[in-house]
C-alpha positions in Angstrom: -11.8 -18.4 -11.1 -8.7 -16.4 -12.1 -6.8 -17.5 -15.1 -3.1 -18.5 -14.7 -0.1 -19.1 -16.9 2.2 -22.0 -16.0 5.9 -21.3 -16.4 6.9 -24.8 -15.3 8.4 -26.0 -12.0 5.1 -25.3 -10.4 5.3 -21.6 -10.9 2.1 -19.9 -12.1 1.5 -16.3 -12.8 -2.2 -15.5 -12.4 -4.3 -12.9 -14.1 -6.8 -10.8 -12.2 -10.5 -10.7 -13.1 -9.8 -7.2 -14.7 -7.0 -8.3 -16.9 -8.9 -8.3 -20.2 -10.6 -5.0 -19.3 -7.3 -3.3 -18.6 -6.0 -4.4 -22.0 -9.1 -2.9 -23.7 -8.5 0.3 -21.8 -4.9 0.7 -22.8 -2.6 -1.2 -20.5 0.7 -1.5 -22.3 2.9 -3.3 -19.7 2.6 -5.5 -16.6 4.9 -6.5 -13.8 4.5 -9.5 -11.4 3.3 -8.9 -7.8 2.1 -11.7 -5.5 2.5 -14.1 -8.3 0.0 -12.1 -10.5 0.2 -9.6 -13.3 -0.4 -6.0 -12.3 -0.8 -3.2 -15.0 2.1 -0.8 -14.6 1.9 1.1 -17.9 -1.0 3.1 -19.4 1.3 5.5 -21.3 3.1 8.5 -19.8 3.6 8.0 -16.0 3.6 11.8 -15.5 0.2 12.0 -17.2 -1.0 9.2 -14.9 0.2 11.3 -11.9 -1.7 14.3 -13.1 -4.8 12.2 -13.8 -4.6 11.0 -10.2 -4.0 14.3 -8.6 -6.4 16.4 -10.7 -9.3 14.0 -11.4 -9.4 10.3 -10.6 -7.9 7.0 -11.8 -9.2 3.4 -11.6 -6.4 0.8 -10.9 -6.5 -3.0 -11.1 -4.9 -4.0 -7.8 -6.3 -7.6 -7.8 -2.7 -8.5 -6.8 -3.5 -7.3 -3.3 -4.5 -10.9 -2.3 -6.4 -11.5 0.9 -5.6 -13.8 3.7 -8.8 -14.7 5.4 -8.6 -15.7 9.1 -11.7 -17.2 10.8 -12.5 -19.5 13.6 -13.0 -19.3 17.4 -9.5 -18.0 18.0 -9.2 -15.8 14.9 -8.9 -12.5 16.9 -6.2 -13.9 19.2 -4.3 -15.4 16.2 -4.5 -12.2 14.1 -3.1 -10.2 17.1 -0.2 -12.7 17.3 0.8 -11.8 13.7 1.2 -8.0 14.3 2.7 -5.7 16.9 -0.1 -3.2 16.5 -2.7 -3.3 19.3 -6.0 -4.6 17.8 -7.9 -4.9 21.1 -10.1 -1.8 20.4 -10.6 -2.5 16.6 -14.3 -2.5 15.7 -16.1 -4.6 13.1 -16.1 -2.5 9.9 -12.8 -0.9 10.6 -9.5 -1.1 8.7 -6.0 -0.7 10.1 -2.6 -0.4 8.5 -0.4 -3.1 10.2 3.0 -4.7 10.1 3.6 -8.4 10.1 6.9 -9.1 11.9 9.0 -12.2 12.3 10.8 -13.4 15.5 13.7 -10.9 14.9 11.4 -8.0 14.4 11.9 -7.9 10.7 8.9 -6.8 8.5 7.4 -9.6 6.4 4.5 -7.5 5.0 2.6 -4.2 5.6 -1.0 -5.0 4.8 -4.3 -3.3 5.5 -6.3 -5.4 8.0 -10.1 -5.5 7.7 -12.3 -6.7 10.6 -15.4 -8.3 9.0 -16.6 -10.0 12.3 -15.5 -10.6 15.8 -13.5 -13.6 14.6 -13.3 -12.8 10.9 -10.4 -10.9 9.4 -8.8 -10.1 6.0 -5.2 -9.2 5.5 -5.0 -7.2 2.2 -1.4 -7.9 1.3 1.6 -6.2 -0.1 4.0 -8.4 -2.1 5.0 -11.5 0.0 3.7 -14.9 0.8 1.8 -14.2 4.1 -0.8 -16.9 3.3 1.9 -19.5 3.7 3.4 -17.7 6.7 0.1 -17.6 8.5 -0.7 -21.2 7.7 2.7 -22.2 9.0 2.3 -20.2 12.2 -1.1 -21.8 12.8 0.2 -25.4 12.7 1.7 -25.3 16.1 -0.3 -22.4 17.6 -2.8 -24.6 19.4 -5.5 -22.2 18.2 -8.7 -23.0 16.4 -8.4 -21.0 13.2 -9.0 -21.5 9.5 -6.7 -19.6 7.1 -7.4 -19.4 3.4 -7.4 -17.1 0.3 -10.9 -16.0 -0.5 -12.2 -15.1 -4.0 -11.6 -11.4 -3.5 -10.0 -8.9 -6.0 -9.7 -5.2 -5.2 -9.8 -2.2 -7.4 -8.6 1.2 -6.4 -10.6 4.4 -7.3 -8.3 7.3 -6.3 -8.2 11.0 -6.8 -10.1 14.2 -5.8 -13.1 13.3 -7.9 -13.4 9.7 -6.6 -16.0 10.7 -4.0 -18.4 12.1 -6.6 -17.9 9.0 -8.7 -18.7 6.8 -5.7 -21.8 8.9 -5.0 -23.0 8.4 -8.6 -22.3 4.6 -8.3 -23.7 3.9 -4.8 -25.8 6.9 -3.8 -25.8 9.3 -0.9 -25.2 6.5 1.6 -21.5 6.2 0.6 -20.8 9.7 1.6 -20.5 9.1 5.3 -18.0 6.3 5.0 -15.1 7.3 7.3 -11.4 7.1 6.6 -10.1 3.6 7.2 -13.6 2.1 7.6 -15.5 -0.2 5.2 -19.0 -1.6 4.5 -20.5 -4.5 2.6 -22.4 -3.3 -0.5 -23.7 -4.4 -3.8 -23.6 -2.7 -7.2 -26.0 -4.1 -9.8 -26.1 -7.3 -7.8 -22.3 -7.6 -7.6 -21.1 -8.4 -4.1 -18.5 -6.0 -2.8 -16.8 -4.6 0.2 -16.0 -0.8 -0.1 -13.4 0.9 2.1 -12.1 4.5 2.2 -8.4 3.5 1.8 -5.8 3.4 -0.9 -2.2 3.7 -1.9 -2.1 7.3 -3.2 -2.3 9.8 -0.3 -5.3 11.3 -2.2 -9.0 10.9 -1.5 -9.7 7.3 -2.5 -11.6 4.1 -2.1 -10.8 0.4 -2.5 -13.6 -1.8 -4.0 -13.2 -5.4 -3.1 -14.9 -7.7 -5.6 -16.1 -10.9 -3.9 -16.8 -12.9 -7.1 -14.2 -13.0 -9.9 -16.9 -13.8 -12.5 -18.0 -10.1 -12.3 -14.6 -8.6 -12.9 -15.2 -7.3 -16.4 -18.7 -6.0 -15.6 -17.5 -4.2 -12.5 -14.6 -2.5 -14.3 -16.8 -1.4 -17.2 -19.6 -0.1 -14.9 -17.2 2.1 -12.9 -15.6 3.5 -16.1 -18.9 4.2 -17.7 -20.1 6.2 -14.7 -16.7 7.9 -14.1 -15.6 8.8 -17.6 -17.8 11.9 -17.9 -16.4 13.1 -14.5 -12.7 12.8 -15.7 -12.0 9.2 -14.6 -9.1 7.5 -16.5 -7.7 4.0 -16.3 -4.4 4.0 -14.6 -1.8 2.4 -12.4 -0.6 3.1 -8.8 1.6 6.2 -9.1 5.3 5.9 -8.0 5.5 9.7 -8.1 2.6 10.2 -5.8 3.4 7.4 -3.3 7.0 8.7 -2.9 5.7 12.3 -2.5 3.5 10.9 0.3 6.3 8.9 1.9 4.4 5.6 1.4 6.4 2.4 1.5 6.8 -0.1 -1.2 7.6 -3.6 0.2 10.8 -5.1 -1.2 12.1 -1.6 -2.0 11.7 0.5 1.2 11.2 -2.4 3.6 11.9 -6.1 3.8 12.6 -8.9 6.3 15.8 -7.2 7.3 14.1 -3.9 8.1 12.4 -3.2 11.5 9.6 -0.7 12.3 11.7 1.7 14.3 14.1 2.2 11.4 11.2 3.4 9.3 9.8 5.7 12.0 6.8 3.4 12.5 7.0 3.0 16.2 3.4 4.0 16.4 2.5 0.7 14.9 4.3 -1.2 17.7 2.6 -1.6 21.1 5.1 -3.3 23.4 3.2 -2.6 26.5 0.1 -4.6 25.7 -0.4 -7.9 27.4 -1.0 -9.8 24.2 1.9 -11.8 22.8 2.9 -11.3 19.2 5.7 -12.7 17.0 8.8 -10.5 17.4 7.8 -8.9 20.7 11.1 -9.6 22.6 13.2 -8.6 19.6 11.3 -5.3 19.1 11.7 -4.5 22.8 15.4 -5.0 22.5 15.6 -2.8 19.4 13.5 -0.1 21.1 15.7 -0.1 24.2 19.1 -0.2 22.3 18.1 2.2 19.6 18.6 1.8 15.8 21.8 2.1 13.8 20.0 3.4 10.7 16.9 5.4 9.8 14.8 6.1 6.7 15.0 9.6 5.5 13.8 11.8 2.7 16.2 13.1 0.1 16.2 15.9 -2.4 18.7 14.8 -5.1 20.4 17.6 -7.2 20.6 17.5 -10.9 18.5 17.2 -14.0 15.0 15.6 -13.7 15.2 11.8 -13.5 13.7 10.2 -16.6 12.1 7.4 -14.5 12.2 5.8 -11.1 15.3 3.9 -9.9 15.5 0.3 -10.8 18.3 -0.6 -8.3 19.5 0.6 -4.9 21.9 3.5 -5.1 24.8 3.7 -2.6 24.8 6.8 -0.4 28.1 8.2 0.9 28.9 10.7 3.7 32.3 12.1 4.2 33.7 9.5 1.9 32.1 6.5 3.6 29.2 4.4 2.4 26.3 5.0 4.9 23.3 3.5 3.2 21.2 3.3 0.1 18.5 5.1 -1.8 15.5 2.7 -1.9 13.0 4.7 -4.0 13.6 7.7 -6.2 11.6 9.7 -8.8 11.2 13.1 -10.3 8.2 15.0 -9.0 6.7 17.3 -11.7 4.7 19.1 -9.1 7.6 19.8 -6.8 10.0 20.1 -9.7 12.6 18.1 -7.8 14.1 14.6 -7.7 12.8 13.1 -4.5 13.9 9.9 -2.8 13.5 7.6 0.2 16.7 6.3 1.6 18.0 4.1 4.5 21.1 5.6 6.0 23.1 5.4 9.3 21.8 7.6 12.1 24.8 9.9 12.0 23.9 10.8 8.5 20.2 11.2 9.0 20.0 14.7 10.5 17.9 17.2 8.5 20.0 19.3 6.3 22.9 16.8 6.0 24.5 16.8 2.6 25.1 13.3 1.2 26.4 11.9 -2.1 24.3 9.5 -4.1 26.0 7.2 -6.7 23.4 7.1 -9.5 23.7 5.4 -12.8 24.7 8.8 -14.3 27.4 9.4 -11.7 27.7 10.8 -8.2 25.3 13.5 -7.2 24.7 15.7 -4.1 21.6 15.0 -2.0 20.1 16.7 1.1 18.2 15.1 3.9 14.7 16.6 4.2 11.4 16.0 6.0 9.1 13.3 4.7 6.4 13.1 3.4 7.5 15.6 0.7 4.0 16.9 0.0 0.8 17.5 2.0 2.0 15.6 5.1 -1.3 16.0 6.9 -3.3 14.8 3.8 -5.3 18.0 3.9 -6.0 17.8 0.2 -7.7 14.4 0.6 -9.8 15.8 3.4 -10.7 18.9 1.5 -11.8 16.9 -1.6 -13.9 14.4 0.4 -17.6 15.0 -0.3 -19.8 15.7 2.7 -23.3 14.5 3.3 -25.9 17.1 3.1 -26.2 17.5 6.8 -22.5 18.4 7.1 -22.4 20.9 4.2 -22.0 24.6 5.0 
């Protein structure tokens, strides 16, 4: 079982099965995510970015807790939680989904894994969806069981991650498709391996199914990957903003709806299945949104780190929104940001003013993602099986 530290009043911050290993490999700082410690500092964040984009990094993301949904009505219940149509989802497939409330607000944006016809995992961002799902189930009239299994993911991300996976699992891993998974073992350690990740690079998530093997799994992957350039690391704020990837609580929350984020593709209002928030989302779609997420290039000297608070955005002297995530990209040599602004300030090329801690600065609305929008780099670095090689 995972270790925990009690801070009183029933609050416990848990440690992942990889906690001690990350300390040995240089973790210098942690934050709290899903009531757990997550390594957020292995030294220079810019070097971590280059390690990710040039080679590969191994990240402890045991904080991505799983909500397991089983039982005769599991498929129908899981569909009720999300506006994305799951009717054609196959066993072995993953989908990026949104969990919405009755007002259409976003409660979480997990990866959904379908392990069986009535067996699902929600691999969570930072919010208490286990409690939400259990609460929804109480009066649903459905036969479902909802629990948190003993599962702790790692992320192996970067252009060399495919070759490291080949060295670990053999040639069979090479035909694993994007957003699919399979059940595997490594030295007798039970795993689920998916071709997913929070980096916009080629990558894999390795779901450990027995916390007792956490230390052994980390060390095994590092031992194989180190000669190939693998480094211990943490999820890169620089790369995820470059890729326009959301961070829950920063770029989305309970007061944000999918259409504001440009995620209408994840909302199927025409399907017969009912889901929580359907009527609200129909109304939002029909009436339109008052604000939209945009990308910004912020003028000025390179930022020394990501923003730690929302920055007010002005247009023609009026407050029109806020910067939600901002960072300096050493690859693009620009300060880049995601912002939520009113629709009349969201047109490409619009010049805005951002009130940073250092003062007011000019920013320009641009396309997002900022880099490699079609993820062609990840596709190019994906190893092919022998039968597909030129």
